[in-house]
C-alpha positions in Angstrom: 4.5 4.8 -33.1 1.0 3.7 -31.3 0.0 6.1 -28.3 -3.4 6.0 -26.4 -4.8 9.7 -26.2 -7.8 11.7 -25.5 -8.4 14.9 -27.2 -11.0 16.2 -24.9 -11.8 15.1 -21.3 -14.7 12.6 -20.5 -15.3 9.2 -20.4 -12.9 6.6 -20.6 -14.8 4.5 -23.5 -15.7 8.0 -25.1 -12.3 9.9 -25.6 -9.6 7.4 -25.1 -8.0 6.4 -28.5 -5.2 4.3 -29.7 -3.7 6.5 -32.5 -0.5 6.7 -34.8 1.6 9.8 -34.1 5.1 10.8 -35.0 8.3 9.1 -33.5 9.7 11.2 -30.6 12.2 13.8 -31.7 15.4 14.6 -28.8 14.2 14.6 -25.3 13.9 17.9 -23.4 16.7 19.0 -21.0 17.1 16.5 -18.0 15.1 13.7 -19.4 14.9 10.8 -21.5 13.5 8.6 -24.6 12.5 5.2 -23.6 11.0 2.2 -25.7 8.1 1.3 -23.2 8.4 -2.3 -22.2 5.4 -2.2 -19.3 3.3 1.0 -17.7 1.7 0.9 -14.5 -2.1 1.6 -14.1 -3.2 3.9 -11.6 -6.3 6.1 -10.4 -4.5 9.4 -11.6 -4.4 7.9 -15.1 -8.3 7.6 -14.8 -8.7 11.2 -13.3 -6.6 12.8 -16.0 -8.6 11.4 -18.5 -11.8 12.7 -16.7 -10.6 16.2 -16.7 -10.2 15.6 -12.7 -6.3 15.6 -12.0 -5.0 18.8 -11.3 -1.4 18.2 -12.8 -3.3 18.1 -15.9 -5.0 21.2 -16.8 -5.9 21.0 -20.6 -6.5 18.3 -23.2 -4.9 16.4 -25.1 -4.5 14.1 -22.5 -1.4 11.2 -22.7 -2.2 9.0 -19.3 0.4 6.3 -18.0 2.4 8.1 -14.9 4.8 5.2 -14.2 6.8 3.1 -16.9 9.9 0.6 -17.5 11.5 0.9 -20.7 14.8 0.9 -22.9 16.4 4.2 -23.1 17.3 5.5 -26.8 18.3 8.7 -26.5 19.3 11.2 -23.7 19.5 14.9 -23.1 23.1 16.3 -22.5 24.1 15.9 -18.8 21.5 12.8 -18.3 23.5 10.2 -16.4 22.0 7.3 -18.4 22.8 5.7 -21.5 20.9 4.2 -24.5 20.6 0.6 -23.8 19.8 1.3 -20.1 16.7 -0.5 -18.6 15.1 2.0 -16.1 11.7 2.7 -14.4 11.0 6.1 -14.4 7.9 8.5 -14.4 6.7 9.5 -17.8 6.1 13.5 -19.1 2.5 12.8 -19.0 1.8 16.3 -17.6 3.4 17.5 -21.2 1.1 15.1 -23.5 3.8 11.8 -23.1 2.4 9.3 -21.3 3.4 5.7 -20.6 0.6 3.7 -22.4 2.7 4.8 -25.9 5.2 2.6 -27.7 7.7 5.7 -26.9 7.6 8.1 -24.4 9.8 11.1 -22.5 10.4 10.0 -18.8 11.9 12.6 -16.2 15.0 11.6 -14.4 14.4 12.9 -11.3 12.6 9.7 -9.7 14.1 7.4 -12.5 16.5 4.3 -11.6 18.2 1.6 -13.5 16.1 -1.5 -12.9 17.8 -4.1 -10.5 19.0 -7.2 -11.6 16.5 -9.9 -11.7 13.3 -7.3 -11.4 11.2 -8.4 -13.9 9.3 -5.6 -16.0 5.8 -6.2 -14.6 7.4 -5.5 -11.0 9.2 -2.6 -12.2 6.5 -1.0 -14.1 4.4 -0.9 -11.0 7.4 -0.3 -8.2 8.0 3.5 -8.2 4.7 5.4 -7.7 3.2 3.2 -4.8 6.7 2.4 -2.9 8.6 5.6 -3.4 5.3 7.2 -1.9 5.3 4.8 0.8 8.6 5.4 1.8 8.0 9.2 1.5 4.8 8.6 3.9 6.2 6.5 6.7 9.7 7.4 6.4 10.4 10.6 5.5 7.3 12.2 6.6 6.1 10.2 9.5 9.2 8.8 11.0 7.3 5.9 11.7 9.3 3.6 14.4 9.6 -0.2 14.6 6.8 -1.3 17.3 4.3 1.4 16.0 0.7 0.9 15.0 -0.2 1.9 11.7 -3.8 2.0 9.9 -3.6 1.3 6.1 -6.7 2.9 4.1 -7.4 2.0 0.7 -5.4 -1.0 2.0 -6.3 -3.4 -1.2 -4.8 -0.9 -4.1 -1.6 -0.1 -5.2 -0.5 2.7 -2.8 -2.2 0.9 0.3 -0.5 -2.7 -0.6 2.6 -0.7 -0.7 2.1 0.6 2.5 1.1 -2.5 4.5 4.3 -4.4 3.4 6.9 -1.5 4.2 5.3 -1.0 7.5 5.4 -4.4 8.5 9.4 -4.9 6.8 9.9 -1.4 9.5 8.4 -3.2 12.1 5.2 -1.8 12.7 2.0 -3.5 13.2 -0.1 -3.2 10.7 -4.2 -3.0 10.6 -5.6 -2.7 6.9 -8.9 -1.4 5.8 -10.6 -2.5 2.9 -14.4 -3.8 1.3 -15.3 -7.5 1.0 -13.9 -10.8 1.8 -11.8 -10.8 -1.2 -9.8 -7.7 -0.5 -9.8 -8.2 2.9 -8.1 -11.9 2.3 -5.7 -10.1 0.1 -4.7 -7.6 2.6 -4.1 -10.2 5.3 -1.7 -12.6 2.5 0.5 -9.5 1.8 1.3 -8.8 5.1 -1.8 -7.0 7.5 -1.7 -8.2 11.1 -4.7 -7.3 11.4 -7.9 -6.3 8.6 -11.1 -4.3 9.0 -13.7 -4.5 7.0 -15.4 -1.3 6.3 -18.7 -2.9 5.5 -18.8 -4.6 8.8 -19.5 -1.1 10.7 -17.4 1.9 11.7 -14.1 1.4 10.7 -12.7 3.3 14.6 -15.0 1.1 16.5 -13.3 -2.0 15.0 -9.7 -0.8 15.5 -10.4 -0.2 18.9 -11.8 -3.5 19.3 -8.7 -5.3 18.2 -5.7 -2.6 18.7 -7.0 0.4 20.7 -5.7 3.1 19.0 -3.2 3.5 16.1 0.0 6.0 16.0 0.0 6.5 11.6 -2.8 6.3 9.2 -1.8 6.3 5.8 -4.7 7.8 3.9 -4.8 7.5 0.2 -8.9 7.8 0.2 -9.9 11.1 2.3 -13.4 12.1 2.5 -15.8 10.0 5.1 -13.4 7.1 5.4 -10.7 9.4 6.6 -13.5 11.3 9.1 -14.2 7.7 10.4 -10.7 6.3 10.7 -9.1 9.5 12.3 -11.3 8.3 15.5 -9.0 6.1 16.7 -5.4 7.6 16.4 -3.8 8.2 19.5 -1.5 10.5 21.3 0.9 12.2 19.1 -0.4 10.4 16.2 0.4 11.3 12.5 -2.0 11.0 9.7 0.3 10.9 6.0 -2.2 12.6 3.4 -1.5 10.8 0.4 -4.4 11.3 -1.9 -8.4 11.6 -2.6 -9.4 8.1 -4.0 -12.8 9.0 -3.0 -13.0 12.2 -4.6 -12.4 14.4 -1.8 -9.5 15.3 0.4 -9.9 14.6 4.0 -11.2 17.7 5.8 -9.1 18.2 8.7 -10.6 19.7 12.1 -8.0 21.8 13.7 -9.9 21.8 17.3 -9.8 18.3 17.0 -6.3 17.7 16.2 -5.0 20.3 18.8 -7.6 18.7 21.9 -5.8 15.2 20.9 -2.8 16.4 20.0 -2.2 14.7 16.5 -1.1 16.0 13.4 -1.3 15.8 9.5 1.4 15.7 7.0 1.2 16.3 3.6 2.8 13.5 1.1 3.7 14.8 -2.4 6.9 12.6 -3.7 7.6 15.2 -6.4 8.8 17.3 -3.2 11.2 14.9 -2.3 15.0 15.6 -2.3 17.6 13.7 -4.8 18.8 12.7 -1.8 15.5 11.5 0.0 15.0 9.9 -3.8 18.2 7.8 -3.9 18.1 6.9 0.5 14.8 5.6 -0.7 15.5 3.7 -3.7 18.8 1.9 -1.4 16.5 1.0 1.2 13.5 -0.2 -1.2 15.6 -2.0 -3.4 17.4 -4.3 -0.8 14.0 -4.9 0.7 13.2 -6.1 -2.6 16.3 -8.3 -3.0 15.3 -9.4 0.9 11.8 -10.8 -0.8 10.5 -8.3 1.9 8.5 -6.4 -0.5 7.0 -7.6 -4.0 4.6 -5.5 -6.2 1.1 -7.8 -5.8 0.5 -7.9 -9.5 -3.2 -8.3 -10.2 -3.5 -8.3 -13.9 -1.3 -7.6 -17.0 -3.0 -6.2 -19.9 -2.0 -6.3 -23.4 -1.2 -2.4 -25.4 -4.7 -3.1 -27.0 -6.7 -3.3 -23.5 -5.8 -0.3 -21.9 -9.4 1.2 -21.6 -10.5 -2.0 -20.1 -7.5 -1.4 -17.4 -8.4 2.1 -16.4 -12.1 1.0 -16.0 -11.0 -1.6 -13.9 -9.1 0.6 -11.9 -11.5 3.3 -11.8 -14.3 0.7 -10.8 -11.7 -0.3 -7.7 -11.3 -4.0 -9.3 -8.4 -4.6 -8.3 -5.9 -6.3 -5.6 -2.7 -4.7 -5.8 -1.2 -3.3 -9.1 -2.6 -3.5 -12.5 0.0 -3.7 -15.6 -0.1 -3.1 -19.3 2.3 -4.9 -21.5 3.8 -2.5 -23.8 6.4 -4.3 -25.6 8.5 -7.6 -25.2 12.3 -6.8 -23.9 14.3 -8.1 -27.0 
């Protein structure tokens, strides 16, 4: 079979190669083997190829975290069967990522794909929407009527947070850079859009809504330092990622004096019950048409390096998808 692999960390064009590898053996305990139909593209795929992702500490690298595929084999006790179409996370940390014709997937975050959900939607659903649900519902316990500020709002997790926040009854302020990304955020439901190129984020937020109750932060760095100045009394910051290359630097004195908190969001620490509850909520919203993966572009399998470079350069609106094979 064909698979995109990197035998060393480095620049995407220099290290990522399409190679022939043996078909997979029986899946490890608790896992499944799938024939991959489509794979979501995310910043972690870029970072692991470069050697900057904490879950992939040494080469070889097999990127592609989230997939939709057809089950071909299951380990003992796994509640799926050959022929099931599932969305799942790959065993990318164990050299079996989704930019391959076959990969192993874990069952912890897996689900059968709802009837009528296209492959491109399923491939980009699991990480952005489960992460947004983990952040807003499980960790921040957001209530209808609260105000949500979404950083990195034109990306995959940011766009999921916009839609989920609106579905849950929040007023949503999106932070993006430039007219195109700002228009995109408004088109998927943001009530207000702050273009960070037009001045300090906090000043713009305060002029539009005053303060915010929750900040969804997949960016960190200087963007967090600016945005947190707009958080209100008893506000919550959901620490999701470090797209800027630097985690948010928390200031305990400021947190105490202004009485706000920060909560770490790591989807893999959710319980099976939380994950199942999130899927029930999210699939219901999908069926109602209230959330949709905003697919920006679909690439053929031979253009995986291009897809990764586009994400690395923040040249995306929503989600990028790689089509690996056709269903049937």
